[in-house]
mmCIF file as gemmi writes it, N, C-alpha and C atoms, coordinates in Angstrom:
data_model
loop_
_atom_site.group_PDB
_atom_site.id
_atom_site.type_symbol
_atom_site.label_atom_id
_atom_site.label_alt_id
_atom_site.label_comp_id
_atom_site.label_asym_id
_atom_site.label_entity_id
_atom_site.label_seq_id
_atom_site.pdbx_PDB_ins_code
_atom_site.Cartn_x
_atom_site.Cartn_y
_atom_site.Cartn_z
_atom_site.occupancy
_atom_site.B_iso_or_equiv
_atom_site.pdbx_formal_charge
_atom_site.auth_seq_id
_atom_site.auth_asym_id
_atom_site.pdbx_PDB_model_num
ATOM 1 N N . MET Axp A 1 ? 7.23 -15.046 10.543 1 0 ? 1 A 1
ATOM 2 C CA . MET Axp A 1 ? 6.711 -14.083 9.78 1 0 ? 1 A 1
ATOM 3 C C . MET Axp A 1 ? 6.673 -14.397 8.315 1 0 ? 1 A 1
ATOM 4 N N . PRO Axp A 2 ? 5.621 -14.292 7.562 1 0 ? 2 A 1
ATOM 5 C CA . PRO Axp A 2 ? 5.607 -14.553 6.156 1 0 ? 2 A 1
ATOM 6 C C . PRO Axp A 2 ? 6.424 -13.715 5.418 1 0 ? 2 A 1
ATOM 7 N N . ARG Axp A 3 ? 6.955 -14.247 4.135 1 0 ? 3 A 1
ATOM 8 C CA . ARG Axp A 3 ? 7.848 -13.365 3.361 1 0 ? 3 A 1
ATOM 9 C C . ARG Axp A 3 ? 7.015 -12.733 2.343 1 0 ? 3 A 1
ATOM 10 N N . LEU Axp A 4 ? 7.448 -11.413 2.102 1 0 ? 4 A 1
ATOM 11 C CA . LEU Axp A 4 ? 6.676 -10.538 1.051 1 0 ? 4 A 1
ATOM 12 C C . LEU Axp A 4 ? 7.196 -10.818 -0.172 1 0 ? 4 A 1
ATOM 13 N N . SER Axp A 5 ? 6.427 -11.155 -1.221 1 0 ? 5 A 1
ATOM 14 C CA . SER Axp A 5 ? 6.832 -11.425 -2.516 1 0 ? 5 A 1
ATOM 15 C C . SER Axp A 5 ? 6.459 -10.15 -3.219 1 0 ? 5 A 1
ATOM 16 N N . ARG Axp A 6 ? 6.878 -10.028 -4.457 1 0 ? 6 A 1
ATOM 17 C CA . ARG Axp A 6 ? 6.621 -9.048 -5.316 1 0 ? 6 A 1
ATOM 18 C C . ARG Axp A 6 ? 5.158 -8.86 -5.808 1 0 ? 6 A 1
ATOM 19 N N . VAL Axp A 7 ? 4.627 -7.64 -5.605 1 0 ? 7 A 1
ATOM 20 C CA . VAL Axp A 7 ? 3.288 -7.555 -5.89 1 0 ? 7 A 1
ATOM 21 C C . VAL Axp A 7 ? 2.946 -6.416 -6.828 1 0 ? 7 A 1
ATOM 22 N N . SER Axp A 8 ? 2.116 -6.407 -7.777 1 0 ? 8 A 1
ATOM 23 C CA . SER Axp A 8 ? 1.934 -5.235 -8.578 1 0 ? 8 A 1
ATOM 24 C C . SER Axp A 8 ? 1.4 -3.936 -7.743 1 0 ? 8 A 1
ATOM 25 N N . GLN Axp A 9 ? 1.847 -2.891 -8.265 1 0 ? 9 A 1
ATOM 26 C CA . GLN Axp A 9 ? 1.728 -1.686 -7.468 1 0 ? 9 A 1
ATOM 27 C C . GLN Axp A 9 ? 0.056 -1.362 -7.47 1 0 ? 9 A 1
ATOM 28 N N . ALA Axp A 10 ? -0.796 -1.819 -8.387 1 0 ? 10 A 1
ATOM 29 C CA . ALA Axp A 10 ? -2.135 -1.605 -8.405 1 0 ? 10 A 1
ATOM 30 C C . ALA Axp A 10 ? -2.796 -2.488 -7.317 1 0 ? 10 A 1
ATOM 31 N N . GLU Axp A 11 ? -2.281 -3.6 -7.107 1 0 ? 11 A 1
ATOM 32 C CA . GLU Axp A 11 ? -2.723 -4.523 -6.011 1 0 ? 11 A 1
ATOM 33 C C . GLU Axp A 11 ? -2.479 -4.069 -4.727 1 0 ? 11 A 1
ATOM 34 N N . VAL Axp A 12 ? -1.353 -3.493 -4.598 1 0 ? 12 A 1
ATOM 35 C CA . VAL Axp A 12 ? -0.979 -2.816 -3.286 1 0 ? 12 A 1
ATOM 36 C C . VAL Axp A 12 ? -1.906 -1.616 -2.963 1 0 ? 12 A 1
ATOM 37 N N . LYS Axp A 13 ? -2.29 -0.828 -3.913 1 0 ? 13 A 1
ATOM 38 C CA . LYS Axp A 13 ? -3.206 0.264 -3.722 1 0 ? 13 A 1
ATOM 39 C C . LYS Axp A 13 ? -4.557 -0.186 -3.401 1 0 ? 13 A 1
ATOM 40 N N . ARG Axp A 14 ? -4.997 -1.321 -4.04 1 0 ? 14 A 1
ATOM 41 C CA . ARG Axp A 14 ? -6.344 -1.927 -3.632 1 0 ? 14 A 1
ATOM 42 C C . ARG Axp A 14 ? -6.335 -2.48 -2.29 1 0 ? 14 A 1
ATOM 43 N N . ALA Axp A 15 ? -5.297 -3.067 -1.908 1 0 ? 15 A 1
ATOM 44 C CA . ALA Axp A 15 ? -5.114 -3.71 -0.591 1 0 ? 15 A 1
ATOM 45 C C . ALA Axp A 15 ? -5.268 -2.653 0.514 1 0 ? 15 A 1
ATOM 46 N N . PHE Axp A 16 ? -4.616 -1.409 0.395 1 0 ? 16 A 1
ATOM 47 C CA . PHE Axp A 16 ? -4.65 -0.315 1.362 1 0 ? 16 A 1
ATOM 48 C C . PHE Axp A 16 ? -6.047 0.264 1.329 1 0 ? 16 A 1
ATOM 49 N N . GLU Axp A 17 ? -6.729 0.172 0.134 1 0 ? 17 A 1
ATOM 50 C CA . GLU Axp A 17 ? -8.2 0.649 0.086 1 0 ? 17 A 1
ATOM 51 C C . GLU Axp A 17 ? -9.026 -0.217 0.773 1 0 ? 17 A 1
ATOM 52 N N . LYS Axp A 18 ? -8.872 -1.562 0.821 1 0 ? 18 A 1
ATOM 53 C CA . LYS Axp A 18 ? -9.577 -2.418 1.605 1 0 ? 18 A 1
ATOM 54 C C . LYS Axp A 18 ? -9.493 -2.091 3.204 1 0 ? 18 A 1
ATOM 55 N N . ALA Axp A 19 ? -8.222 -1.655 3.546 1 0 ? 19 A 1
ATOM 56 C CA . ALA Axp A 19 ? -7.825 -1.501 4.887 1 0 ? 19 A 1
ATOM 57 C C . ALA Axp A 19 ? -8.524 -0.169 5.331 1 0 ? 19 A 1
ATOM 58 N N . GLY Axp A 20 ? -9.26 0.595 4.453 1 0 ? 20 A 1
ATOM 59 C CA . GLY Axp A 20 ? -9.861 1.687 4.829 1 0 ? 20 A 1
ATOM 60 C C . GLY Axp A 20 ? -9.235 3.111 4.503 1 0 ? 20 A 1
ATOM 61 N N . PHE Axp A 21 ? -8.075 2.967 3.668 1 0 ? 21 A 1
ATOM 62 C CA . PHE Axp A 21 ? -7.415 4.168 3.054 1 0 ? 21 A 1
ATOM 63 C C . PHE Axp A 21 ? -8.271 4.631 1.891 1 0 ? 21 A 1
ATOM 64 N N . VAL Axp A 22 ? -8.265 6.058 1.638 1 0 ? 22 A 1
ATOM 65 C CA . VAL Axp A 22 ? -9.073 6.452 0.379 1 0 ? 22 A 1
ATOM 66 C C . VAL Axp A 22 ? -8.111 7.405 -0.193 1 0 ? 22 A 1
ATOM 67 N N . LEU Axp A 23 ? -8.31 7.537 -1.47 1 0 ? 23 A 1
ATOM 68 C CA . LEU Axp A 23 ? -7.5 8.209 -2.543 1 0 ? 23 A 1
ATOM 69 C C . LEU Axp A 23 ? -7.673 9.764 -2.047 1 0 ? 23 A 1
ATOM 70 N N . VAL Axp A 24 ? -6.62 10.431 -1.674 1 0 ? 24 A 1
ATOM 71 C CA . VAL Axp A 24 ? -6.771 11.837 -1.38 1 0 ? 24 A 1
ATOM 72 C C . VAL Axp A 24 ? -6.451 12.62 -2.769 1 0 ? 24 A 1
ATOM 73 N N . ARG Axp A 25 ? -5.415 12.33 -3.345 1 0 ? 25 A 1
ATOM 74 C CA . ARG Axp A 25 ? -4.967 13.063 -4.525 1 0 ? 25 A 1
ATOM 75 C C . ARG Axp A 25 ? -3.851 12.354 -5.282 1 0 ? 25 A 1
ATOM 76 N N . THR Axp A 26 ? -3.686 12.775 -6.703 1 0 ? 26 A 1
ATOM 77 C CA . THR Axp A 26 ? -2.768 11.99 -7.465 1 0 ? 26 A 1
ATOM 78 C C . THR Axp A 26 ? -1.838 12.931 -7.919 1 0 ? 26 A 1
ATOM 79 N N . LYS Axp A 27 ? -0.57 12.675 -7.918 1 0 ? 27 A 1
ATOM 80 C CA . LYS Axp A 27 ? 0.425 13.52 -8.459 1 0 ? 27 A 1
ATOM 81 C C . LYS Axp A 27 ? 1.391 12.66 -9.334 1 0 ? 27 A 1
ATOM 82 N N . GLY Axp A 28 ? 1.146 12.747 -10.605 1 0 ? 28 A 1
ATOM 83 C CA . GLY Axp A 28 ? 1.805 11.955 -11.629 1 0 ? 28 A 1
ATOM 84 C C . GLY Axp A 28 ? 1.302 10.558 -11.349 1 0 ? 28 A 1
ATOM 85 N N . SER Axp A 29 ? 2.293 9.598 -11.255 1 0 ? 29 A 1
ATOM 86 C CA . SER Axp A 29 ? 1.942 8.285 -11.073 1 0 ? 29 A 1
ATOM 87 C C . SER Axp A 29 ? 2.039 7.797 -9.63 1 0 ? 29 A 1
ATOM 88 N N . HIS Axp A 30 ? 2.026 8.761 -8.698 1 0 ? 30 A 1
ATOM 89 C CA . HIS Axp A 30 ? 1.94 8.654 -7.266 1 0 ? 30 A 1
ATOM 90 C C . HIS Axp A 30 ? 0.64 8.792 -6.718 1 0 ? 30 A 1
ATOM 91 N N . HIS Axp A 31 ? 0.058 7.9 -6.012 1 0 ? 31 A 1
ATOM 92 C CA . HIS Axp A 31 ? -1.222 8.066 -5.33 1 0 ? 31 A 1
ATOM 93 C C . HIS Axp A 31 ? -1.072 8.277 -3.851 1 0 ? 31 A 1
ATOM 94 N N . VAL Axp A 32 ? -1.63 9.421 -3.365 1 0 ? 32 A 1
ATOM 95 C CA . VAL Axp A 32 ? -1.672 9.683 -2.049 1 0 ? 32 A 1
ATOM 96 C C . VAL Axp A 32 ? -2.926 9.284 -1.348 1 0 ? 32 A 1
ATOM 97 N N . LEU Axp A 33 ? -2.767 8.334 -0.259 1 0 ? 33 A 1
ATOM 98 C CA . LEU Axp A 33 ? -3.829 7.623 0.32 1 0 ? 33 A 1
ATOM 99 C C . LEU Axp A 33 ? -3.942 8.114 1.862 1 0 ? 33 A 1
ATOM 100 N N . ALA Axp A 34 ? -5.14 8.321 2.369 1 0 ? 34 A 1
ATOM 101 C CA . ALA Axp A 34 ? -5.124 8.781 3.618 1 0 ? 34 A 1
ATOM 102 C C . ALA Axp A 34 ? -6.314 7.852 4.452 1 0 ? 34 A 1
ATOM 103 N N . LYS Axp A 35 ? -6.075 7.842 5.673 1 0 ? 35 A 1
ATOM 104 C CA . LYS Axp A 35 ? -7.277 7.215 6.51 1 0 ? 35 A 1
ATOM 105 C C . LYS Axp A 35 ? -7.68 7.873 7.631 1 0 ? 35 A 1
ATOM 106 N N . GLU Axp A 36 ? -8.929 7.901 7.834 1 0 ? 36 A 1
ATOM 107 C CA . GLU Axp A 36 ? -9.424 8.868 9.03 1 0 ? 36 A 1
ATOM 108 C C . GLU Axp A 36 ? -9.034 8.281 10.223 1 0 ? 36 A 1
ATOM 109 N N . GLY Axp A 37 ? -8.361 9.368 11.154 1 0 ? 37 A 1
ATOM 110 C CA . GLY Axp A 37 ? -7.843 8.959 12.569 1 0 ? 37 A 1
ATOM 111 C C . GLY Axp A 37 ? -6.301 8.535 12.29 1 0 ? 37 A 1
ATOM 112 N N . HIS Axp A 38 ? -5.755 8.59 11.078 1 0 ? 38 A 1
ATOM 113 C CA . HIS Axp A 38 ? -4.492 8.125 10.806 1 0 ? 38 A 1
ATOM 114 C C . HIS Axp A 38 ? -3.737 9.336 10.378 1 0 ? 38 A 1
ATOM 115 N N . GLN Axp A 39 ? -2.58 9.855 11.022 1 0 ? 39 A 1
ATOM 116 C CA . GLN Axp A 39 ? -1.954 10.999 10.682 1 0 ? 39 A 1
ATOM 117 C C . GLN Axp A 39 ? -1.105 11.034 9.333 1 0 ? 39 A 1
ATOM 118 N N . LEU Axp A 40 ? -0.498 9.908 9.225 1 0 ? 40 A 1
ATOM 119 C CA . LEU Axp A 40 ? 0.411 9.736 8.144 1 0 ? 40 A 1
ATOM 120 C C . LEU Axp A 40 ? -0.392 9.463 6.746 1 0 ? 40 A 1
ATOM 121 N N . LEU Axp A 41 ? 0.136 10.078 5.783 1 0 ? 41 A 1
ATOM 122 C CA . LEU Axp A 41 ? -0.3 9.835 4.396 1 0 ? 41 A 1
ATOM 123 C C . LEU Axp A 41 ? 0.601 8.77 3.706 1 0 ? 41 A 1
ATOM 124 N N . LEU Axp A 42 ? -0.003 7.945 2.916 1 0 ? 42 A 1
ATOM 125 C CA . LEU Axp A 42 ? 0.708 6.989 2.3 1 0 ? 42 A 1
ATOM 126 C C . LEU Axp A 42 ? 0.865 7.352 0.74 1 0 ? 42 A 1
ATOM 127 N N . CYS Axp A 43 ? 1.997 7.18 0.206 1 0 ? 43 A 1
ATOM 128 C CA . CYS Axp A 43 ? 2.243 7.732 -1.136 1 0 ? 43 A 1
ATOM 129 C C . CYS Axp A 43 ? 2.665 6.491 -2.026 1 0 ? 43 A 1
ATOM 130 N N . VAL Axp A 44 ? 1.694 5.849 -2.677 1 0 ? 44 A 1
ATOM 131 C CA . VAL Axp A 44 ? 2.052 4.54 -3.31 1 0 ? 44 A 1
ATOM 132 C C . VAL Axp A 44 ? 2.266 4.787 -5.03 1 0 ? 44 A 1
ATOM 133 N N . PRO Axp A 45 ? 3.381 4.406 -5.403 1 0 ? 45 A 1
ATOM 134 C CA . PRO Axp A 45 ? 3.595 4.58 -6.778 1 0 ? 45 A 1
ATOM 135 C C . PRO Axp A 45 ? 2.842 3.687 -7.646 1 0 ? 45 A 1
ATOM 136 N N . VAL Axp A 46 ? 2.083 3.975 -8.719 1 0 ? 46 A 1
ATOM 137 C CA . VAL Axp A 46 ? 1.301 3.14 -9.616 1 0 ? 46 A 1
ATOM 138 C C . VAL Axp A 46 ? 1.733 3.301 -10.958 1 0 ? 46 A 1
ATOM 139 N N . HIS Axp A 47 ? 2.623 2.491 -11.338 1 0 ? 47 A 1
ATOM 140 C CA . HIS Axp A 47 ? 3.031 2.404 -12.621 1 0 ? 47 A 1
ATOM 141 C C . HIS Axp A 47 ? 2.494 1.34 -13.3 1 0 ? 47 A 1
ATOM 142 N N . PRO Axp A 48 ? 1.975 1.449 -14.417 1 0 ? 48 A 1
ATOM 143 C CA . PRO Axp A 48 ? 1.225 0.12 -15.018 1 0 ? 48 A 1
ATOM 144 C C . PRO Axp A 48 ? 2.434 -1.079 -15.438 1 0 ? 48 A 1
ATOM 145 N N . GLY Axp A 49 ? 2.077 -2.136 -14.969 1 0 ? 49 A 1
ATOM 146 C CA . GLY Axp A 49 ? 2.831 -3.255 -15.203 1 0 ? 49 A 1
ATOM 147 C C . GLY Axp A 49 ? 4.12 -3.462 -14.422 1 0 ? 49 A 1
ATOM 148 N N . LYS Axp A 50 ? 4.23 -2.543 -13.506 1 0 ? 50 A 1
ATOM 149 C CA . LYS Axp A 50 ? 5.426 -2.628 -12.396 1 0 ? 50 A 1
ATOM 150 C C . LYS Axp A 50 ? 4.997 -3.254 -11.247 1 0 ? 50 A 1
ATOM 151 N N . THR Axp A 51 ? 5.976 -4.049 -10.699 1 0 ? 51 A 1
ATOM 152 C CA . THR Axp A 51 ? 5.901 -4.581 -9.315 1 0 ? 51 A 1
ATOM 153 C C . THR Axp A 51 ? 6.694 -3.654 -8.271 1 0 ? 51 A 1
ATOM 154 N N . MET Axp A 52 ? 6.046 -4.014 -6.886 1 0 ? 52 A 1
ATOM 155 C CA . MET Axp A 52 ? 6.923 -3.155 -5.878 1 0 ? 52 A 1
ATOM 156 C C . MET Axp A 52 ? 7.68 -4.002 -5.208 1 0 ? 52 A 1
ATOM 157 N N . GLY Axp A 53 ? 8.915 -3.591 -4.95 1 0 ? 53 A 1
ATOM 158 C CA . GLY Axp A 53 ? 9.79 -4.373 -4.292 1 0 ? 53 A 1
ATOM 159 C C . GLY Axp A 53 ? 9.483 -4.43 -2.828 1 0 ? 53 A 1
ATOM 160 N N . PRO Axp A 54 ? 9.996 -5.621 -2.187 1 0 ? 54 A 1
ATOM 161 C CA . PRO Axp A 54 ? 9.672 -5.8 -0.714 1 0 ? 54 A 1
ATOM 162 C C . PRO Axp A 54 ? 10.112 -4.816 0.414 1 0 ? 54 A 1
ATOM 163 N N . GLY Axp A 55 ? 11.21 -4.09 -0.057 1 0 ? 55 A 1
ATOM 164 C CA . GLY Axp A 55 ? 11.603 -3.168 0.975 1 0 ? 55 A 1
ATOM 165 C C . GLY Axp A 55 ? 10.558 -1.935 1.002 1 0 ? 55 A 1
ATOM 166 N N . LEU Axp A 56 ? 10.371 -1.397 -0.084 1 0 ? 56 A 1
ATOM 167 C CA . LEU Axp A 56 ? 9.373 -0.184 -0.167 1 0 ? 56 A 1
ATOM 168 C C . LEU Axp A 56 ? 8.041 -0.736 0.468 1 0 ? 56 A 1
ATOM 169 N N . LEU Axp A 57 ? 7.538 -2.096 0.118 1 0 ? 57 A 1
ATOM 170 C CA . LEU Axp A 57 ? 6.243 -2.509 0.539 1 0 ? 57 A 1
ATOM 171 C C . LEU Axp A 57 ? 6.113 -2.637 1.946 1 0 ? 57 A 1
ATOM 172 N N . LYS Axp A 58 ? 7.286 -3.217 2.675 1 0 ? 58 A 1
ATOM 173 C CA . LYS Axp A 58 ? 7.292 -3.242 4.089 1 0 ? 58 A 1
ATOM 174 C C . LYS Axp A 58 ? 7.346 -1.912 4.817 1 0 ? 58 A 1
ATOM 175 N N . ASP Axp A 59 ? 7.918 -0.804 4.181 1 0 ? 59 A 1
ATOM 176 C CA . ASP Axp A 59 ? 7.893 0.489 4.732 1 0 ? 59 A 1
ATOM 177 C C . ASP Axp A 59 ? 6.416 0.971 4.734 1 0 ? 59 A 1
ATOM 178 N N . LEU Axp A 60 ? 5.674 0.782 3.52 1 0 ? 60 A 1
ATOM 179 C CA . LEU Axp A 60 ? 4.375 1.21 3.494 1 0 ? 60 A 1
ATOM 180 C C . LEU Axp A 60 ? 3.475 0.499 4.388 1 0 ? 60 A 1
ATOM 181 N N . ILE Axp A 61 ? 3.539 -0.8 4.625 1 0 ? 61 A 1
ATOM 182 C CA . ILE Axp A 61 ? 2.818 -1.594 5.548 1 0 ? 61 A 1
ATOM 183 C C . ILE Axp A 61 ? 3.013 -0.981 7.077 1 0 ? 61 A 1
ATOM 184 N N . ASN Axp A 62 ? 4.283 -0.719 7.405 1 0 ? 62 A 1
ATOM 185 C CA . ASN Axp A 62 ? 4.58 -0.402 8.718 1 0 ? 62 A 1
ATOM 186 C C . ASN Axp A 62 ? 3.921 1.225 8.852 1 0 ? 62 A 1
ATOM 187 N N . ASP Axp A 63 ? 4.043 1.903 7.931 1 0 ? 63 A 1
ATOM 188 C CA . ASP Axp A 63 ? 3.425 3.411 7.968 1 0 ? 63 A 1
ATOM 189 C C . ASP Axp A 63 ? 1.968 3.386 8.038 1 0 ? 63 A 1
ATOM 190 N N . ALA Axp A 64 ? 1.4 2.37 7.358 1 0 ? 64 A 1
ATOM 191 C CA . ALA Axp A 64 ? 0.102 2.175 7.555 1 0 ? 64 A 1
ATOM 192 C C . ALA Axp A 64 ? -0.491 1.562 8.933 1 0 ? 64 A 1
ATOM 193 N N . GLY Axp A 65 ? 0.391 1.069 9.731 1 0 ? 65 A 1
ATOM 194 C CA . GLY Axp A 65 ? 0.07 0.488 10.91 1 0 ? 65 A 1
ATOM 195 C C . GLY Axp A 65 ? -0.371 -0.847 10.907 1 0 ? 65 A 1
ATOM 196 N N . LEU Axp A 66 ? -0.117 -1.667 9.909 1 0 ? 66 A 1
ATOM 197 C CA . LEU Axp A 66 ? -0.562 -3.076 9.572 1 0 ? 66 A 1
ATOM 198 C C . LEU Axp A 66 ? 0.56 -4.098 9.808 1 0 ? 66 A 1
ATOM 199 N N . THR Axp A 67 ? 0.399 -5.218 10.075 1 0 ? 67 A 1
ATOM 200 C CA . THR Axp A 67 ? 1.376 -6.213 10.022 1 0 ? 67 A 1
ATOM 201 C C . THR Axp A 67 ? 1.444 -6.974 8.75 1 0 ? 67 A 1
ATOM 202 N N . VAL Axp A 68 ? 2.504 -7.582 8.433 1 0 ? 68 A 1
ATOM 203 C CA . VAL Axp A 68 ? 2.559 -8.315 7.008 1 0 ? 68 A 1
ATOM 204 C C . VAL Axp A 68 ? 1.616 -9.425 6.962 1 0 ? 68 A 1
ATOM 205 N N . GLU Axp A 69 ? 1.155 -9.971 7.982 1 0 ? 69 A 1
ATOM 206 C CA . GLU Axp A 69 ? 0.127 -11.009 7.98 1 0 ? 69 A 1
ATOM 207 C C . GLU Axp A 69 ? -1.265 -10.327 7.592 1 0 ? 69 A 1
ATOM 208 N N . GLU Axp A 70 ? -1.472 -9.168 8.056 1 0 ? 70 A 1
ATOM 209 C CA . GLU Axp A 70 ? -2.792 -8.496 7.752 1 0 ? 70 A 1
ATOM 210 C C . GLU Axp A 70 ? -2.792 -8.055 6.476 1 0 ? 70 A 1
ATOM 211 N N . PHE Axp A 71 ? -1.736 -7.46 5.949 1 0 ? 71 A 1
ATOM 212 C CA . PHE Axp A 71 ? -1.644 -7.127 4.607 1 0 ? 71 A 1
ATOM 213 C C . PHE Axp A 71 ? -1.771 -8.268 3.544 1 0 ? 71 A 1
ATOM 214 N N . ILE Axp A 72 ? -1.143 -9.253 3.874 1 0 ? 72 A 1
ATOM 215 C CA . ILE Axp A 72 ? -1.36 -10.45 2.953 1 0 ? 72 A 1
ATOM 216 C C . ILE Axp A 72 ? -2.849 -11.053 2.961 1 0 ? 72 A 1
ATOM 217 N N . LYS Axp A 73 ? -3.415 -10.876 4.069 1 0 ? 73 A 1
ATOM 218 C CA . LYS Axp A 73 ? -4.766 -11.252 3.907 1 0 ? 73 A 1
ATOM 219 C C . LYS Axp A 73 ? -5.678 -10.344 3.173 1 0 ? 73 A 1
ATOM 220 N N . LEU Axp A 74 ? -5.259 -8.955 3.196 1 0 ? 74 A 1
ATOM 221 C CA . LEU Axp A 74 ? -5.913 -7.95 2.444 1 0 ? 74 A 1
ATOM 222 C C . LEU Axp A 74 ? -5.59 -8.076 0.798 1 0 ? 74 A 1
ATOM 223 N N . LEU Axp A 75 ? -4.702 -8.686 0.457 1 0 ? 75 A 1
ATOM 224 C CA . LEU Axp A 75 ? -4.315 -8.897 -0.876 1 0 ? 75 A 1
ATOM 225 C C . LEU Axp A 75 ? -5.198 -10.133 -1.596 1 0 ? 75 A 1
ATOM 226 N N . LYS Axp A 76 ? -5.765 -10.816 -0.728 1 0 ? 76 A 1
ATOM 227 C CA . LYS Axp A 76 ? -6.703 -11.921 -1.244 1 0 ? 76 A 1
ATOM 228 C C . LYS Axp A 76 ? -8.148 -11.525 -1.5 1 0 ? 76 A 1
């Protein structure tokens, strides 16, 4: 399994949007994303200039129903 590196929070949000998630609402610096046919909402923190740690990123990837490999492809 490939290793997750630190990625900017804006890049994480864009990758999930490529996977079919859309922005439902924003509360402060947290963007809530949803996907049709997917019950769980993803809450992605988007702080300018900050990176997302691998633990939170892995949790979001699992909640989205993606594998790490699929997510890495979406980042490109």
